[in-house]
Residue, then its C-alpha position, 0 to 999 in steps of 0.5 A: m500500500t505504501t513504500l515498495e520493498p523491491r525484491v533482490p536482483y534476479t539470480p542467473r538461474e532466474l534469468e535463464q527461466l525469465y529470459p529464455k535463450d530462444l527468445q530475443l528481447q526487442l522492446v521494453q515499455i515501462l510504466l512507473r508510478h511516481g515515488e513517495r509524495s505528500p498528501v494531495s490534501s491536508r487532512f486530520r489536523n485534529a489528529g495532530l498531523p502537520p499540514y506542511w511537510p519538510y521533506c522536499n529539499s529540492a525547493r532549496q535549489l530550483t532552476s527556471v529557464i531564462m531567456t537572456t536575449k530578446d532575439w531568443s538566441q541565448w538562454d540560461g538558468l535561474k536558481f532560486r529557493r522556494r518558500l510557501e506563503t499562507f494565511g496567518p491568524d488574522d489573514s496576514p501572510v506568513v511563511a508556512a512552517g514544518p512541524k519543527g519550525e522549518y521554513d525551507g524544504i516544505c512540500q506542496p500538496g502532492e509533491l514528490t518528496d526526497k524519499g520519492r526521489e530516492t526510490t525512483l532513482a533506485l528504480g532506474e538503477r535496478l532497471r540498469h542492472l537488469y537491462v544493461d548489466q545482466l541482459g546486455f539489452m541496452p548499451k552501457l554508454i549512450s550518446d543520446a536518448d533517442m532510442i528511449y521514449l520518455r513521457a510523463t503526465p502533466l503532474t509534476r511528481a510524475l515528470e520528476s519521477v521519470q527524470q529520476a528513473f532515467w538518471g538512475m538508469y543513465p547517470p552522467n558517467a553513462r552518457t557522452a560529453s556531447f549528450p544532447p537534452p533528452t526528449i520528454l513527451t507530455r500532453s495537455p490535460a484534455d488529451e492525457t491518456l497516461y491516467p484514467n481521465d474522468g475530468n475530460c471524458r464525461r461518460f467515464a466520469q459517469l461510469s466511475r461515479e456509478f461504480a463508486e456508488r455501488t461500492a458505497q452501497r455494498w460497504n457503508d453499512a457492513p461490519e468492516m465499516d463499523y470496525l473502521n468507525r470504532k477505530l477512526g471515527k473520533w477524528m472525522p469532522e462534525q459535518s461527516p462524522r462517520v467513515a464511509v466510502d463516500s464520506h468527507p474525507r472519502l475513504s480513498g482520501i483517508m487511504d491517501t493520507l495514511n499511505a503518505t504518512l507511513a512512507h515518511g518520518p515520525e514528525t508526520r504520523l497519525p495516531s496508532e489506530f490508523y495503522d492497525p493491520k485490520v484497518r489498513a486491510i479493510i481500506d485497501k480492499i474497499g479502495v481497490e473495489e471502488w476504483y478498479a472493479g469497473y475495469q474487471e467487469s465492463r468493456e466500456y469502462r476499460a475502453l474509456g479508462i485505459g484503452a487509449l493508453v493500451g492502444d498506444i502500447v500495442g501500437r508501439m509493439t506492432g511498429s517495432v515489428e514492422r520497423n516503420g518508425r511507429d514504435g515512437v522513435e520518430e516522436v523522440g528523434g529528429e533535430d530541433g524543429k523536425l521529427g525523424q530518426g534518432r540524432g545518433g541515427e537510431k531507427d528503432l525504439k528499445l525502451a519506453l519510460s512513462g511516469c504515471h500513477d497508481t490508477t494507471l498501473a492498476g487500471l492496466l493490469t485489471s483490464l488484462g485480468a492480471f490484478e486479481g487479489e492484488d493490493w493497491p500499488p505502492y509508490t514507485s511500482h512499475v509495470a514492464i511490458e516486454l516484446f520478444r521475438k523467436r530467434d529462428a522466426i523468419h519475417n518478410v519485414q524490411m529492416s529499415n525504412s526501405p519499404r517507403q523508398d520501394g513504394a516511391q520507386k514503384s510509383l515512379e515506374s508506374k506513373g509519369w515523372f511529373s505526376a509521380l514527383f508531385g504525387r509523392a510531395k502530396e503524400a508526404a504532406g498527408r498521413k503516414p503510409e498504412s501500417i498495422a498500428r491500431k488496426p484490429m486483428t479481425e481487419l488485418s490481411e493474411a500478410e499482416k497477420e504473418r508479420l506478427e507471428g513469432y512474437f511474444v508479450r510478457i508483463r512483469y509487475n514489480d518484477r513478478p511475471m503476470t499472466v493474462p487469462g485469455c493467453k492460457v489457451s493452448g496455442k496462445h502462449l509460449e509452450g511451457d510458459e503461460s506468461f508469454c502471450t503471443l502478440e496475436a493473442f495479446k493484440s486480439i484481447t486489447d483490440k476489444y477495448t482499444p477505442r477508435h474514436l475516444r472523444q466521440e465515445c466519451v460523450s456517448n451512452l450518457d443515458q445508459s446504465a454503467f453496468p453491462a447487461s451480461p458479463q464482460p470479464a477482463g483478459y479475454a478476446 
């Protein structure tokens, strides 16, 4: 529920079992929950919990980018110290202070703490040990980061977490002196898919609300909730005196504060009743049901909550198979002002690191039927989606961008030079050439299906292999290991909830029930 206790590195014997010699690792995509943070809202001050936490020492040494000339030709950095100002007793401004009178290093609500920076840095170091030192999949020294897709949500703690993890994986001594700034992709909140975006999807907000209301109806009068009230009720506010799924603060809000306090020092602890093992177990169980049961039960919930992200993940895998730039390399590569291959000539992506949230990881795993019986994801949890290729597999896919060049040549041969020349210019200005990308398996030609043969997908959650139930069927996994799903089977399963027109689906079915008329279990095609 709180700070992750990572397992020890894989032994040589475990590596042989996890990474069979007849499979070649081709692409790794990692979703990482941000590290430890302060609570997103100040709660339980009546229980002695300080509202301002002194665990964010980055605030002593922040840097802003400064334009130093009016022609934009020169830039510099301004280092500064941040202090928080708040209301005093008579509404006069005062500097916020920590529990021991600290004025510096005070955290904003929901800010990545020193502990969070430490654990995400350590995650990057563990990833380096696995993918660089043990497997030799990634290079020891890099001259640019254009084989690595870096992305984060708009929340600063997610961006800082992915930066810390990247630094841990490739510290300064693992980068050349001429290493250019890495590209980190972000989206506006309206377009964000790295978390379930109920704020910008009306139908998903409706679904979330109805599943939460169902959870409240199931649990608010249950004996388990009575137990929580006997333990915690004395600290609930007068206007909402009973702990409940939908109380104020909500039960999930209580869990947020409880987990944040457990991850940090004794100066910011709640009374001992909050840490009763039974209290924590009940809160976790109900919280998981409230937030993630929808992914298990409803195709629409999966599609609107996490389907767009899953479509991106699978699209990068098919792009890696086709070697057509759609694996993400064109997004992170190119000189300033241009898209294209990597600045060091990279034509293929090898690794993706995305800074996101607990709801991302649990939503993804639950939608695949791979989260049953799991607790709430701890801070700095991660999911690794690994794409493998059979070493003896034969594919008719070109190993470079030559298919586009060959197509242009055929165009010149079949058309007159004038029409071919200007036709190519017009095509270049339009959409990219056709590829598998998000095209469902049911719409693929036989030639396109053949391209996916010999590829396997494996998911590891906090270094534990997870199994997708729909991949357990004979012929849909690597012989002898059900955790290796064939790419065809994996794509068939995710196709079922990958939206084709997300914005349109977000405003559809608003007059319909949130609950499907018949079972729609997760993890099956």
